[in-house]
N, C-alpha and C positions, 0 to 999 in steps of 0.2 A: 485688081480690085474686085470685090464681090459685086455681082450684078443684081442681087435681090435688094429690096428696099432697105434703106438704112434708117434705124430709129434715131440714133444720136450721133452728131458730129462733135467730137471734142477738139477744140481749137486752142492752141497754145502759142502765145507770143514768146519768142526766145531771143535773148541777147546776153552773150558773154558770161554764161553761168554753166560751163561744161562740167563743173564739179557737182552741181546740184541736179542736173538733168536726169541722171540714172534713177534717182529716187522719185522725182516728179513723174517720170514716164512709168516707173514701176507701179506707182499709185494708180495711174490711169489704166494700165494693163490689168490691174487687179480688180477692176470694177465687176460687180456681180449683177445678176438679175435677168440674164438671158436676152438682153437687148442686142440688136445688130448695131455695130459701131464702126466709125472710122475715126482716125486720129490724124489731125492736121497740125503740123508744127511749122510755124512761119518765122524764119530767122530774119532778124533785123540787121543784117550785115555784121554779124559778130566777128570781132578780131581774134577770138580765141578758137578753140577746136570744137565749139558747140555743134556745128554741122556734122563733123566727123563722128562725134559721139552719138548724135541722133541716127546717123546711117548705120552705125554698128548696132544700136539698140533695135533698129527696125529690120535688121537682116532676117530674111526668110518670112516676113509678114507681108500680106497683100492688103492690109487694112490701114496702112500708114502712108501719108503723103508729107513730104518735106519741101517747103517752098523757100528757095533761097533768093536773096535780094542784094543788089549792088549798092544800096545806100541805106543810111540809118534814118528812119522816120518816126520811130516811137511805137509803143504798143497799140495805141488807138488805130493807127493806120494798118498795122499788121493784123490785128484781130478782124478788122473789116475785110482785109484781103482774104483771110481764111474763110470768112463767112460767105464771100462771093463764090467760092469754088466748092463749098460744102454741099453735100447731097442729103443730109439727114433731115428728118422731120423736125427734130429739135436740135438747137445749138447749145453747147456747153462750153464756157470759156474758162481759161485758167492762165495764171501767171506761171512763169517758168520755174519758180522757186517755192510753190505751194503744193500741198498734198491733199488729194481728195479721198475721203473715207470710202471704203470699198462698196458700200451700199447707198452712198449719198445721191448719186445721179438717178438711180432707180427710184429712190424715195421721191425726189423732185418730179420725175416723170409721172409716177403714179398719182401724186397729188394734183398735178396739172391736169391730167386726163380725167381723174375722178370728179374734178370741180369744173370741167369745161372751161379752163383758163388758158390764157395765152402766155403767161409768165409765172414762173415759180422762183421764189427767192428764199434762201436760207440765211444763216448767220455764219460768222467766222470765229475762230479761236486762235489767239496768239499763244502758242504752247510752250515756248522756251525749250523745246525738245528737238534733238537732231532729226533731220528729215527721214533718215533711214529707219528710225524707231517709230515713225508714224505710218509707214506703208502697211496697208492691210487693216488699219483701224476701221471701226464701224460706228455708225450713228445708232444710238439706242432707238429701238422701235417699240411701239408706234411713235411717230413724231406728230405733235400737235400742229394743226394748220389753221390759219385764219384767211378767209376769202374776202377780197375787196372788189367791189364794182366801181370804185372810184380810185383807180391806180395812181393818178397824178398827185392827188392830195395825200394818199397813203405814203407815197415816196417822199414827198416834201416834209411830212411829219416824222418820218422814221429814220433809221440808220441803214440806208441801202447803199453800201459801198463794197468795194473789193469784188472779187470774181466769185459770186455766190449764187449764180442764176442759171436757169434753164429757160429757153424761150423758143417759141415756134419760129422756124426759119423765115417763113414768109412775113411774119410780123417784124422780125429784126430788119429784114431788107426794106420793108415799107417805111420803117422809122429812119432809115438811113444809117443805122448802126451807131457807133460811137462818133463823137464830134472829132473830126480829124485835125482841127485847129488846136486841140487840147492834147498834150503829150501823153498823159496817163488817163485812162478811160474810166476810172473808178466812179467819178461823179457824173460824167456826161452820159454814160450808157443807160443807167436807170432813168435819168431825166428824159432822154429822147424816147425811150420805150414807153414811159408813163404817159406821154402825149397821145399815143394811139392805142395802147393796150386796152382791150375791152374788159378783161377781168384778170386779177392776179391772185396768187395764193402765197402766203408767207409761212414758212415752216420754222418751228422752234427747234432747230437742229443745226449744229455746226457742220455745214457741208464743205467747208474750206478750212484746212488746218495750216496755220502759219508756223513753220519750223524756226528753230533758232538759226539765224543766219546773219551775215554782215554784208554791207555794201549794196543793199538794194535801195531803190528810189524812195521807198517809204521812210527812210531815215532822214531824208532831206525835207524838213518841215516847210521850208519856203517853196519847194516844188509842189508839195501838197496844197498849200494855201493858194499858190498861183493857179494851179489847175482847177481847184475848186471854184475860185472866182471866175475863171474864164469859162468853165462849163455853164455857169449860171448867166454870165454876161451874154454868151452866145445864144442861149435860149431866148433872152429878151430881144436880141438883135434879129434872130432868124425866124421867130414865131410871134409876130406882133398881134396876131389874132387870138392868143391865149386869153382866157377869162381874166378879168381885172384882178380878182383875188389871187389867182395863180401867179400872175406877173408880179404882184406886190410881194408875195411870199418868196419868189425866186430872187427878186431884187434885195430883199432883206438878207437872204443867204449869201449873196454877193458881198454885202456890207460886212457880214459876220466874218467872211474869209479875209477881208481887208483889215478888220480890227485884229484878228488873230495874228496876222503878219506884222502889223504895227506894234502890237504888244511884245512880240518876240524880238523885234529889232530895236524898239525905242524904250522898252521898259515902262517906268512910271509916267513918262511924258505922254504915252499913248492914252492915258486917262483923260487928257484934255483934247483929244482928237474929236473933230466934228463927226467922224465916221462912227465912233462909239455912241455919242449922244443921239445922233440921228437913228442909229440902229435901235437903241433902247426906246426912243419915243415912238418910232413907227411900229416896232414889234408889239408894244403895249396895246396899240389900237388897231393893229393889223392894216397899217396904211402903206401906201407906195412912197418910198424914199424919193428924194430929189434926183431925177435922172442925171443931172450934171455931176452930182457926187459920184454916181456910178462911173461916169466917163472919167472923172478925175482919178478914180481908183484904177481904171484900165491903164492910164498913163503911169501911175505909180508901179503897178505890177510889170509893165513893159520895161521899166528901168532896173528891176531886180537883177543882181548878179547871181551866178551859180545856179541858174535855172535852165533846164533843157526845154526847148520849144520845138514844136512841129514846124513852125515858121515864125519869123520875127513878128512881134507886135509893134504896131506903129506907136511912137511916143507922143503923137499929137492927133487929135481928132481930125 
């Protein structure tokens, strides 16, 4: 491994997608901008040949680390695992089936440094294009950037999901990383960072390209609603000292996740749900919903079938 300082640690959670890894890795290796990098791939006990593929792709390189595991815990756990061993000043995270434009990480890093920020966030684009055709794509420059000195409210008001961020390593570790009770990190990571980040910058640029693929977790809407609810529920549980307006906004987002799942499962009957009407009423006046309703939703989500969990949710308080 190189002994000189590392600018960026790219951290990728890997599970059972040996067919897509060559393109994802090629996109990372194609990054431009003269930054010193390391590439950390954390396998989540893949039953296929993902680890063998990674080892073949990394042959002859001294900037790649492959972490193997003997159990399946989910991407939140594995990304945190990678962050703990990373040595870069900045951390960049990626799912195993997405493509990063060749200049995207350099753009985020430049915007972060230029604005003395702790966190840079871009957007994503669902392309419908095969991954191999996206490798080497570039973000148009210059990319517009908006700076916020109120990251938590900015994150609660915006669409900060998927792996579209660059963060200072010490800030990520101080925040505790992604919530390891939540299987998929997309919602929990920005929330937990928003609690302690001093300043963030948002780029109007697609720094994450989602290729045409099948069989990924994002196709399971119940999984997404479950993890979105749990990310917000855990914020209320773990950080009772958050400002009242922030707690209320987080609770309303938990209700929103519950309503979306009920609508998908129950159809028109969900229109008569207390969850919906409480959400509408409290959102209108920016009020805190009844905490017992949030607890009832936790039980509801604990009983959902076909959802992967980092650990079982109790079905009773």
